[in-house]
N, C-alpha and C positions, 0 to 999 in steps of 0.2 A: 444394457440399461444395469445398473445393479438395485441389489432389493434395499424397497427405501425400508424395510424392518431394522430396525433398530441392532448393532450387534454389540456382544461385549469389548470392554477395553479395559485391562485389565495389565498388574502392572510388567506384567512378561512378555506381551503381546507387540508393542509398541518397540520402535530401534531405541538404542541406546542414544543418539541423535535425534535431537530433536530435530533437527531441520532436514535430515531426511525422511522424517516422519513425515512432516511437512508435505514435502514435495509428495508422499504418495498420497496423503489426502488430496491434494488439490488433485492430483490425478483423476482418484475415484472421481473430483463434484465436477470436475471437465467430461469424464465416462459419464456421468448419471445425466449429463444433458440441462444441469444449472445455466442459466442464459448471463447471469453476472462470477461464474466461479473465481473470476480475479480480481472482482470488487473490494472492498476492503475498508471499513474505517478509519479512519485516524484523527486521532484525539491526539489534541495537543495544549499548550498552558501560558500564561502570562507569570513570568518572573512570580507576579503575589499572589500565582495560582488559579483565575480567572480562564474555566476548560472553555475549547470551543472543539466543532468537531464536524468530520466531512468523509464522504464516501470517493474514493477515488480508484483507479486499476494499477493495482501489480504487475510491476514493466521486469520482474528479474528475483529469483534469489537464489545465491547460496553461503558456503560458510560462512561471506563476509556481514549477510543482509537483507533486507528486505527494501527492492527499489521501487521507488516512485518517482513523477515529475509533474513540478508546476510552475508557476511565479517564484522568484524570489520575494515577491515583492508582496504578493498574499498575505492573506490573515494568516495563515499558515506558517510561509515563510517569515515573517516579520517575527512569530510568535518561535520561531524553530529558532534562528539569530540570537533570540534573546535567553532562550532557555532549548536548548539542545536537549532535549526526552520526547519520545513520543507514544503513545502506546496505539497496537493496532487491534483489529476485531475484522474476521470472517467468518462471514455465515455459510453455509448449504443447507438450507432446509430438507432437500432431496434426501439428504442420509442424515440429518438428526443428528449435525454435528457442529462446532462453533471450536474457535482455536482464538485464541489472544497471545499477544507477543508486547513486551513492554521491553523499552531500551532505548538507546542513547546512538543519536543521529547526527551522521555530516554530508557536507557539500557532495557528491563526487566530482571528479576531474571533470575540467572544461571537455579535452577533448570527449569522453566519453558520451558527454553532454552533448556534444555537435556529432559524434555518430550516432546517437537515437535519431534527435535533431532531425537528422538528414534521409533517414529511413523512415520520416512518419510522412502522409498522402499532405500535397502540396497544399491543401485547402488548410490543412492541419497545423500546419505552418507560420500560411497566412493569419489565420485566427490567432495564434500565438503570438505573432508581431505587432498586430493590429488594436488586440486587447489587453486593457489596464486589468490585468485579475480583482475582483471583487469590488474595484470603484465604480463609486455610482456614475452613470452615463444619461442623458435626456431622452435619449428616444433608441427601437432597433434601430432604425435609420440614420441615424449619426455611423451606432457601429459599421453597418456595413456598408455607408461611403470608407468609413477609415481599410476597411478589407479591399476597398477595389480601388483604392488609393496608392495601398499596401501592393498588390496586382501587380499595375501599372507601374509602379517604380522598376521591381524586379523581374518585371516580362523581357521573357527567354532567357533571365539569370537564374544561380541558384539562389533561394532566402537564405539567408545567413540565421543562426541562432541568437533571436536579441540577449545580448550580455544580464538581463534579468532574469532568463528561463533554466532550467535546468533539474537534474534530478539529487534525490535526499538518497542515502542508506540508512537502518534501523541497521542497529547492531544488534540483535534482541538480550537482552539482561534475563528475563524471564519468557518461558512458552507455555501455557499452557492450551491441554485439548481437552472439550468437550463432547461426551458421546451420547444422546440423549438413551433413556431408558425407561422403562413399566413403573409407574407409580409417582415420576419424580427420582425415582431414587437413581438419579444420572453416573455415569460415570465422568470422573475428571482427575487425569494427571500434568502433574503439574511438573516443569525443567529448571532448574536456578543455575544459571551460570557461575560456576566460583573462580577462584583468584588465578589459577594455574590451567584454566578455560577446559578444564572438563564440566559434566553437566551434573547434576544431580538430582534422580527419578525420587518422586514422590505419590500417592493418593491424594487426592483432594476431598472430602466431605461435601455431597455437592448442596 
């Protein structure tokens, strides 16, 4: 277990690459035993500026961005179609840490979504086919009946990914690392992506 005592975060301690720094902190959070180390809040907005947010699981991160999966027809999916920008928040209370990400969003390829969908447990695939995420339904019984119908339809054969379900990748333009400190004099380091693809790092006041 890592120490729960807040550690200093200064301009020289993190990596110059914020994605690499994020991966280090994510590994720390997993080691610290956080039950939801990979959970993140995804905030989206309509073109008119009406926001919405929800928690989802991070399913991959590399130099291209942060990956998650959902129903394209869900509220977040519809908002991302109309306004392809999102903000992410990771919080790891065990370590007194938080990471904020803002960026542009694109759907990943159909093949990438197919590959991930087929890696999911069969029950999760059945649920994705049967459910219309976020839409009203009369009862739990009706939802479970739909799952049974889908299960019967695909008995003994693979369950294909529904075209309305797949992955999004958030390509970061800003990333901020927050480390809690005593007396609310927290450490905050922000990274801004420049036009040449490099990152500018600066300390932010708490």
